[in-house]
C-alpha positions in Angstrom: 109.6 74.8 124.0 112.3 77.2 123.1 115.4 78.5 124.8 115.9 82.0 126.1 117.5 84.7 123.9 120.9 86.1 124.9 122.1 89.6 124.2 124.2 88.2 121.3 121.1 87.0 119.6 119.9 83.7 118.1 118.5 82.4 114.9 115.0 83.2 116.1 116.1 86.8 116.8 117.6 87.1 113.4 114.4 85.9 111.8 112.4 88.4 113.9 114.7 91.2 112.8 114.3 90.2 109.2 110.5 89.9 109.4 109.9 92.8 111.8 107.6 93.0 114.8 103.8 93.0 114.4 103.9 96.8 115.1 106.5 97.3 112.4 109.5 98.0 114.6 112.4 95.7 114.1 113.8 93.8 117.1 117.2 95.4 116.5 115.6 98.8 116.9 113.8 97.8 120.0 117.1 96.6 121.5 118.6 100.1 121.0 115.6 102.1 122.3 116.6 101.7 126.0 120.1 103.0 125.1 118.5 106.1 123.4 116.3 106.6 126.4 119.2 106.5 128.8 121.0 109.1 126.7 117.9 111.3 126.6 117.5 111.2 130.3 121.1 112.4 130.7 120.4 115.3 128.4 117.2 116.2 130.1 118.9 116.2 133.5 121.4 118.7 132.1 118.6 121.0 131.0 119.0 120.3 127.3 115.7 120.8 125.4 116.7 119.9 121.8 119.4 117.7 120.5 120.8 117.1 117.0 120.8 113.5 115.7 124.6 113.5 115.6 124.9 114.5 119.2 122.3 112.0 120.4 123.9 109.2 118.3 127.3 110.0 119.8 125.8 109.8 123.3 124.2 106.5 122.5 127.2 105.0 120.8 125.6 104.5 117.4 125.9 106.2 114.0 123.5 109.0 113.3 122.0 107.4 110.2 121.0 104.3 112.2 119.6 106.5 115.0 117.5 108.5 112.5 116.2 105.3 110.9 115.3 103.8 114.4 113.5 106.9 115.5 111.6 107.1 112.2 109.9 103.8 113.2 108.4 105.8 116.1 107.2 108.5 113.8 109.8 110.9 115.0 111.9 112.6 112.3 113.3 115.7 114.0 113.5 119.2 112.5 116.2 120.1 110.1 118.6 122.6 111.7 116.9 122.1 115.1 117.0 118.4 115.9 114.8 116.4 118.2 112.7 117.8 121.2 114.2 115.9 124.1 111.1 115.7 126.4 108.8 114.6 123.5 111.3 112.0 122.4 111.5 110.7 125.9 107.8 110.3 125.8 107.8 108.6 122.4 110.5 106.1 123.3 108.9 105.4 126.7 105.5 104.9 125.2 106.9 102.5 122.6 108.7 100.5 125.3 105.6 100.4 127.4 107.1 102.5 130.2 104.2 104.9 130.5 102.8 102.6 133.2 104.4 101.0 136.2 105.3 97.3 135.8 105.2 95.2 138.9 108.3 92.9 139.2 109.0 89.9 141.4 112.5 89.0 142.3 113.1 85.3 143.2 116.4 84.9 145.1 117.4 87.2 148.0 121.1 86.5 148.0 123.8 89.1 147.3 122.6 89.7 143.7 118.9 89.8 144.6 119.6 92.3 147.3 121.6 94.5 145.0 118.8 94.4 142.4 116.2 95.3 145.1 118.3 98.2 146.2 118.8 99.5 142.7 116.9 102.8 142.5 116.9 102.8 138.7 114.0 100.4 138.6 111.5 102.8 140.2 112.7 105.8 138.2 112.3 103.9 134.9 108.8 102.5 135.3 109.3 99.3 137.4 108.0 98.5 140.9 109.5 95.7 142.9 106.3 94.0 144.1 107.9 91.3 146.1 111.1 89.4 146.9 111.0 85.6 147.4 113.5 83.1 148.7 113.6 79.5 149.9 116.1 80.0 152.7 114.2 80.1 156.1 117.1 82.2 157.6 116.4 84.9 154.9 112.6 84.8 154.8 111.1 87.5 156.9 114.2 89.8 156.7 113.8 93.3 155.3 115.5 94.3 152.1 114.9 97.7 150.5 111.6 98.3 152.3 110.5 94.8 151.3 109.9 91.8 153.5 111.3 88.6 151.9 108.5 86.2 151.4 108.8 82.4 151.1 109.0 81.1 147.6 106.0 79.0 148.3 103.9 82.2 147.9 105.1 82.8 144.3 101.8 82.0 142.6 99.9 84.1 145.1 102.2 87.1 144.7 102.0 87.0 140.9 98.2 86.9 141.0 97.8 89.5 143.8 100.2 92.0 142.2 99.4 91.2 138.6 103.1 90.5 137.9 104.1 90.0 134.3 107.9 90.3 134.7 109.9 88.0 136.9 113.6 88.2 137.8 115.5 85.0 138.6 118.5 85.6 140.8 118.8 82.1 142.2 121.6 79.5 141.9 121.6 77.6 138.6 120.3 74.4 140.2 116.9 75.9 141.1 116.5 78.4 138.2 114.6 76.2 135.8 112.1 75.1 138.5 111.5 78.7 139.5 111.1 79.6 135.8 108.5 76.9 135.3 106.5 78.1 138.3 106.7 81.7 137.1 105.4 80.7 133.6 102.7 78.5 135.1 101.6 81.4 137.3 101.2 83.6 134.2 104.5 85.5 134.0 105.4 86.1 130.3 108.7 88.1 130.6 111.7 86.8 132.6 115.1 88.4 133.3 117.5 85.6 134.1 120.7 86.1 136.0 121.3 82.4 136.7 124.2 80.9 134.7 122.2 78.6 132.5 119.9 78.6 129.5 116.2 78.4 130.5 113.6 76.5 128.5 110.3 78.3 128.2 107.2 77.8 126.0 106.3 80.0 123.0 105.0 83.3 124.0 107.4 83.8 127.0 110.3 86.2 126.5 113.6 85.6 128.4 116.5 88.0 128.6 119.7 86.4 130.0 122.3 88.5 131.9 125.6 86.7 132.2 128.4 88.8 133.6 131.0 86.1 133.0 130.2 86.0 129.3 130.6 89.8 129.1 133.9 89.6 130.8 135.1 86.9 128.5 134.2 89.0 125.5 136.2 91.9 127.0 139.1 89.6 127.6 139.0 88.6 123.9 139.3 92.2 122.8 141.9 93.0 125.4 144.0 90.0 124.1 143.6 91.2 120.5 144.8 94.7 121.5 147.8 93.3 123.4 149.0 91.5 120.3 149.6 94.9 118.7 151.7 96.0 121.6 155.2 94.9 122.4 155.6 92.5 125.3 153.3 89.8 126.7 149.9 90.6 128.1 149.9 90.8 131.9 149.5 87.4 133.4 149.7 85.5 130.1 151.0 81.9 130.4 153.1 80.1 127.7 151.0 77.9 125.5 151.6 74.1 125.5 154.1 72.8 123.0 153.3 69.4 121.5 150.6 69.0 124.1 152.9 69.8 127.0 153.0 73.0 129.1 155.8 75.0 127.6 158.3 77.6 128.8 158.7 81.0 127.1 161.7 79.7 125.2 159.8 76.7 124.0 156.9 78.9 122.8 159.3 81.1 120.9 161.0 78.1 119.3 157.6 76.7 118.3 156.6 80.0 116.8 160.0 80.2 114.9 
């Protein structure tokens, strides 16, 4: 068994990046391809037909040398003085990510988060189809959400088989997430997007991506705190630190620092 990968990476991910994928594309490059695709869609929607590597890199938030190296793994090198053909690059990146076909997705958990995910139009426009929504709450089962009728979670295995689902989304409370994960894996699902606030254990050959909004906010708080140090005055809402193990006043804190 192994634990799911988080966006910040793991030892296994580092090894994968060093060794490269079987198709020769490093994992770090794969992680950036959806960002490039989002930037390319934005350019296409504005009627841009060609884009220089510097402009595309700026739109994606990476340096141009890294972008050119990433795209070279796809066999796309651009034309000097012209840049990249936007439509063709969209096709290349989409093909590499496996988005030239529709992927049926099942969402387990029809609470607030599950409802928001089901109503998100970006799935359909990016190559994903919500095949079914499942929940264990009898007061929710049977209700309509985004043109879907919520099915009982007991039907999970049948839904996976019937719709040939290979991607599962877990939007359940933490207490039931591992059991749902186990059922998805047993049913044949090999890719899982986990919104539950815990690390899932899955067998080799199953990929898990964890989305934890609280972790992202904590990282932002860290950077906000670092910036506040460079500015005069205390960060808004900051409390004095304990002095000698006891909650301290501002005067005590200053005395301790002095």
